N, C-alpha and C positions, 0 to 999 in steps of 0.2 A: 705902656703895655701895647703890644702890636694888635692891629686889627686882624681877625681871622681871614684866611683866604681859602678858596676851594682849589685843591690840587688835582682832583680827578672826580668825574661823575660818570656813572654808568647805571644800567638797570639794577636797582636794588641797593646801591651803595653811593654814598657821597663822602669823599675824603676831604677833611678840613684841617688845615694847618694853623695852629695858634700857639704863639710863644714857643716855637721850635718843636712842637709836638703835633703829630698828625693822628687824628682819630677818624674812625669810619662809622658812619651813621646810615640808617635806612632812610629816615626822614629827619630833617634838622632845622632848627632855628638858629640863625646866625645874627648876633648883635655886634655892635662895634667893639665890645670888650670881652665877649664870650660866645660860646656856641654849645648847644646841648640837643639831645634827642627830642624830637617833636612827636608827641602822641596827639594827633589832631582831634581825638574824641575827648580829651581832657578839657576842663574849664568850661564845659557847656553851661550856659546860663539860660534856663527855660523862660525867664522873664524878659530877656533881651533877644534871644536867638530863636529863630523859627525851627531850626533843625541842627542836628549834629553835623560837623563837617563830614561829608561823604562824597563819593564819586557822583558825577553828573551824568547818570545814565540818560541817554537821549537828550543831553544838553539841557537838563532841568536847571534853570538859573537860580532856583531856591536852594540848590545843593551847592557843593563846592566849599571852599574855605569860608568859614563863617566869621562874623565879627568877634566871637569869643577867642578865636585864635590870634587876633592882633591887638585886642583891647589892652592887654597888659604890657604891650610893647610901645605904646604911644610916646613915652618919654625917651625911648631908646634911639629913635631915628627920625629922619625927615623924608627919606626915600625908602619905600617898601617894595622889594622884589618878591612877587608871589608866583609860585610855579604851578603849572597845571598838570604835571605828570608827563611821562614820555609819549603817551598817546592822547594827551590833553583830556583825559577822563576825570581829573579832579576838578578843575575849573575854579572859579572864584565867584562867590555869591555876590549879587549886585548890591546887597546891603553892606557888605564888607567894603566895597569900593566907595560907596557913599559915606560910610563911617570914617574912612581914612581921609577922603578928600574934604569932608566937613571939618576935620581936625587939621587941615592945612598940610596934609602929607601927600607927597607925590607917589603914585602907584604905577609900577611897571609889572605887567603880567607877561610871563614868558613860559614857553615849553621847558620842561626840566632839562632836556638835553642841551639847551642854550644857556642855562643858569650860570654855569661856571664863567663863561666869557662875559656875560652881561654884568654879573655881580662883581667879579674881579676888576673889570674896567671901571665901574662906578667907584669902587673903593680907591683905586689907583688915581683916578683923575678928578675926583670930586671932593670938595671940602665939607660936604654935608655927610651926616651919619647915615649909613645904609643898614637896613635890616632885611634879611631874606628868610623866607619859609620855603623849604625845598622838599618836595615829595619825589622819591626816586623810582617809583613804579607807575603803573597804569598810564 
């Protein structure tokens, strides 16, 4: 089974090709063997997470991508590409970074406009499994 690749990204859309089929997403989770729409407010765990994933207004580091967004992906990859949006308004919660690194995962945080190049290059040149969470606005 082929690893998904990003064929196009612009404000509001991410085009992902997987097994000869291209699908368009607003926000997407890409794993080594599948890709699917990402609703970053799902899977919130009030016992483990301080807040829902939300935009980091005024760069509040308690907001951004929360641990609940990556917890279920631990077995899927060793490198995690987390995007911050086109204007870097999503961000990544500091607890998410700690959670991933504590679990021996490499974390790469990029602006969403750079996600296609970074992700595709990692998939092409790396023998490790890559997971990406891509937010296509803000």
